[in-house]
N, C-alpha and C positions, 0 to 999 in steps of 0.2 A: 445474512441474507443469502438466499439461495436462488441463483440465476441458472435455468434450465440451459444444458448446454454448454456451462460455462467451466472450464478448467484454468488453475490458477498454478502455475508452476514458480520456484525458486531459483534462481541462477546465482551462485555466488561468483563473485567477480575478484581481480586481484585488489580493490579497494573498495570494498562493499557489497552491494548485490542488488538483484533487477527481480521483481515479481512482474511475470508474464501472462496476460489474461487473454485466453483463445475461445472463441465462441466459435460452436460447431457450426460448418458452414459457410465460416468467414476466413477471407484471407488476412485480413488485417489483425493484427493485436494492440491490446493497451499494454501500459506498463507503470510501476510504481519503481523508482531507485532511491537506494539509499546509500549513506556513507557513514563509516564507523567515526564515532567522537568520543574516544576514550573508553574507557572499562565500562561494558555492558549499556552502550547509549548508541543510537542509530540515527542519523540524519535524515530524513524523508526530503529529499532533494527536489524531485520532479515526479509529477503522476501527469502522464500522456493518454488521452484514449481518441484517435482518429476519429472523424465525424461519422465515418461509415459504420462505425458501430458505437456511436455515441447517443447517449438519452435512453439507455438500456440498464443504467446502474452498474456499469463495467469498473467504473473510478471507486465507487462505493465499495464493490467487492474486493478491489485491490486494497483500499485502505483496511477493510475489517480483515483481511487475511494479513497484514501486517500488525494488526491490534491482537489478532488470534495468536500468534507465532511470539509476540512480546511477553504476552501471559502465560504462554506454556516455556518458553526460553529464558525469562527473565530478564529481559532489555528494557530500557526506557527510550522514549522517542523525542526528537527536536522536529516539531512539525515546520521545517522550514518552505517546504512547498505550500502555495496557498489553497490548492484544495484540501490539503491533509490537515492545515491549521483551521479551515471552516470546518471541518469535519469534527475534529476535537472541539471546537465551540458549541457544535450541536451535540456533542455526547458527554456530559459533565462526568457521566461514569468511566471514563478513561483517564481522569484527572490524574490519577495515581500513576499511569505510564507516561506522561508528560515530563520531559528533563528539562529542565528552565535553560 
């Protein structure tokens, strides 16, 4: 999904990381946080998009970036976040990336 004017960056943190979404012309940012869970597994813990930028596909784009990185880097995902879990349910083609 390409959302015009959206830039997603990944920021490694001490234990895990955060994907941050910035829409052009907006001060609010959305994010998807993850924590490591053993070898090559990441737990998607939170997806947060403020109301001011909600309803434009930002959360979906964050999740798709996580999926893209999982395919490129070879990790699997535990969708602990309710939004990420719902997206996994909508996309059976992602089943190979789901860690149980």
